C-alpha positions in Angstrom: 128.7 18.7 -11.5 126.1 18.9 -14.4 124.7 15.8 -13.3 124.3 17.3 -9.8 123.0 20.3 -10.8 120.1 18.4 -12.9 119.3 16.1 -10.1 118.7 19.1 -7.7 116.2 20.7 -10.3 114.4 17.5 -10.6 113.9 17.3 -6.3 113.1 21.3 -6.3 110.2 20.5 -9.4 109.0 17.5 -7.7 109.2 19.6 -3.8 106.9 22.3 -5.7 104.6 20.0 -7.1 103.9 18.5 -3.6 103.6 21.7 -2.0 101.2 22.8 -4.6 98.8 19.9 -4.4 98.9 20.0 -0.5 97.9 23.8 -0.7 94.9 23.1 -3.1 93.8 19.7 -0.4 93.7 22.7 2.2 91.8 24.9 0.2 89.2 22.7 -0.9 88.7 21.3 3.1 88.3 24.8 4.5 85.8 25.5 1.3 83.8 22.2 2.2 83.8 23.1 6.0 82.7 26.5 5.4 79.6 25.7 3.0 78.2 23.4 5.0 79.6 23.8 8.5 80.5 19.8 8.5 83.9 18.6 7.2 83.8 16.0 4.7 80.1 16.7 3.4 79.7 18.2 -0.1 76.8 21.2 -0.4 74.8 20.8 -3.0 74.1 24.1 -4.8 70.3 24.9 -5.3 69.1 26.8 -8.3 66.8 30.1 -7.5 63.1 28.7 -7.4 61.0 29.3 -10.3 58.1 31.2 -10.2 54.8 29.0 -8.9 53.2 27.1 -11.8 50.1 29.4 -13.3 46.8 27.5 -12.8 46.2 25.7 -16.0 49.4 24.1 -15.4 48.9 22.9 -12.5 47.5 19.3 -11.8 44.6 18.4 -10.0 45.2 18.4 -6.5 45.6 14.6 -5.4 45.3 15.0 -1.6 43.3 17.7 0.5 47.2 19.2 1.5 48.0 19.8 -1.7 44.4 21.5 -2.8 44.9 23.6 0.1 48.4 24.2 -0.3 47.8 25.3 -4.1 44.9 27.6 -2.7 47.3 29.6 -0.4 49.8 29.7 -3.2 47.4 31.6 -5.2 46.4 33.8 -2.6 43.1 32.7 -1.7 41.7 33.0 1.5 39.5 30.3 3.1 38.2 28.4 6.4 39.1 24.7 6.7 35.5 23.2 7.7 35.6 20.0 10.0 34.2 17.0 8.0 31.2 16.7 10.7 29.6 20.1 9.3 29.6 18.9 5.9 28.6 15.5 5.7 29.5 14.0 2.3 32.5 16.8 1.4 35.7 15.1 1.2 37.6 18.5 1.7 35.5 20.5 2.8 36.3 24.9 3.0 34.2 27.9 3.0 36.1 30.7 0.7 36.5 33.9 2.3 38.2 36.1 -0.1 38.4 37.2 -3.7 39.3 33.8 -6.0 42.0 35.1 -8.4 40.8 38.5 -8.4 37.0 37.7 -8.8 35.2 37.7 -5.9 32.1 34.6 -4.9 29.2 35.8 -3.3 26.7 33.3 -2.2 23.8 33.5 0.7 24.8 35.0 3.7 22.6 32.3 5.8 22.7 29.7 6.2 26.3 29.7 6.3 26.8 25.8 5.3 25.2 26.9 1.6 28.9 28.3 0.9 30.8 25.5 2.1 32.3 23.6 -0.9 35.1 21.1 -1.9 38.3 22.4 -2.1 38.2 20.7 -5.9 35.7 23.2 -6.9 37.6 25.9 -5.3 41.2 25.0 -7.7 38.6 24.6 -10.8 36.9 28.3 -9.9 40.2 29.4 -9.4 41.4 28.0 -13.2 38.2 29.9 -14.4 39.0 33.3 -12.9 41.5 34.7 -15.5 39.3 34.2 -18.2 36.4 35.9 -15.7 38.9 38.7 -15.7 39.5 39.0 -19.3 35.9 39.3 -19.8 35.7 42.1 -17.2 34.0 40.1 -14.5 34.9 41.1 -11.0 32.2 39.1 -9.0 30.3 35.9 -9.7 27.1 35.1 -7.5 25.5 32.2 -6.7 22.4 30.2 -5.4 23.8 27.4 -3.5 26.7 25.3 -3.5 26.7 22.4 -0.8 22.9 21.3 0.4 23.0 18.1 2.2 21.4 14.9 1.0 20.2 17.1 -2.2 19.5 14.8 -5.1 19.1 14.7 -8.5 15.3 16.0 -9.6 13.0 12.8 -9.9 15.7 10.4 -8.8 17.0 9.4 -5.8 21.1 9.6 -7.2 22.8 12.6 -5.4 23.5 15.7 -6.6 26.8 17.5 -6.8 25.7 19.9 -4.1 25.6 17.1 -1.7 29.3 16.5 -2.1 30.1 20.2 -2.3 31.3 20.0 -6.2 28.5 21.8 -8.1 28.0 25.8 -8.6 24.7 27.3 -9.2 25.6 30.5 -11.4 22.8 33.2 -10.7 24.6 36.3 -12.0 28.2 38.0 -12.8 28.7 41.9 -12.4 31.2 43.5 -14.7 33.3 46.1 -13.9 31.4 48.7 -15.0 29.2 48.1 -13.0 26.7 46.2 -15.0 24.7 43.2 -13.7 24.2 39.7 -16.1 21.7 37.4 -14.9 20.5 34.1 -16.0 17.3 34.9 -14.9 16.3 38.2 -17.1 19.2 38.0 -19.6 19.7 34.2 -20.8 16.6 35.2 -23.2 17.2 32.3 -25.6 16.3 29.2 -23.4 14.0 27.0 -25.9 13.8 23.7 -24.3 16.0 21.3 -25.4 18.2 23.4 -27.7 22.0 23.4 -27.2 23.1 26.0 -24.8 26.2 26.6 -26.5 25.4 28.1 -29.8 24.7 31.9 -31.3 21.3 32.7 -31.4 20.5 36.1 -32.9 17.7 36.4 -30.0 20.5 37.1 -27.4 21.3 40.1 -26.6 24.6 42.1 -25.7 24.2 40.8 -22.1 22.8 37.3 -22.8 25.6 36.6 -25.2 28.6 37.8 -22.6 26.9 35.5 -20.2 26.8 32.8 -22.2 29.9 32.7 -23.7 31.1 32.7 -19.8 29.6 29.6 -19.5 30.1 28.2 -22.9 34.0 28.8 -22.2 33.8 27.0 -19.6 32.4 24.1 -21.0 34.9 24.2 -24.0 38.0 24.6 -21.7 36.4 21.0 -19.5 36.1 23.0 -16.3 32.9 21.7 -15.8 31.8 18.4 -16.6 28.0 18.7 -15.4 26.1 22.0 -17.3 22.5 22.6 -16.7 20.9 25.6 -18.2 17.3 27.2 -18.8 17.2 25.1 -21.8 16.7 21.9 -19.8 13.8 22.7 -17.5 12.0 25.1 -15.2 13.9 24.2 -12.1 16.9 26.0 -13.7 15.3 29.1 -15.2 17.2 31.3 -12.7 20.3 29.4 -12.7 23.2 27.5 -14.9 24.4 24.5 -12.8 28.0 23.8 -12.8 29.4 21.1 -11.6 32.9 18.9 -11.6 33.3 15.3 -12.0 34.9 12.4 -14.4 36.5 13.8 -17.1 34.5 11.4 -19.5 31.1 12.4 -17.7 29.8 15.4 -20.1 26.4 16.2 -19.6 25.8 19.6 -21.1 22.0 20.9 -21.5 
């Protein structure tokens, strides 16, 4: 009798284990089907997406699509320009709204003067946070794109011919003041280094020079030509992007 009782206990224990295992299998199958709606396929749970990286963390665009995507994520309004309308520009666009909270002001006519390569737009976007820190609300340029533009005295194409250059004329501050290269860049001794402090600079000149030289220090622009270089740049600073090792600042 004692042996029979022990045998019955073992049978009952094994039966309970089988029932438990079977119940777990059924519940697992239901869970898998409910997560994907397809039997036998496991659903991968994705983490909540991170906030988009800041501009300083965003790598240089490798394709036109990634460049456009970066501008869209940053909320920059722009219009894509057909390449036939901007010959020489790899990824032509026209900015139609603020860039990183800073207005970009150019000539209303001709319109093509405001065309630029998307890569230059990304550079302006990277510059915008510092401009805002310095109370800049808008920047004005004399030209972006000029088809067949060449470097003075040579046949070498200028950055303007490919929409990669920005001729900075002036900036407007939050308090309404306007800083002009022509009138406020007072220290313009020919051949001297532009990114040095000079006692002859007034407050406006120091602020304007600081904006340009900070962009140089951050390596946002590789070719920078100021009023120190020649008379052709007496009213603007030429800011151009190019290969990182290009480095021409005068």
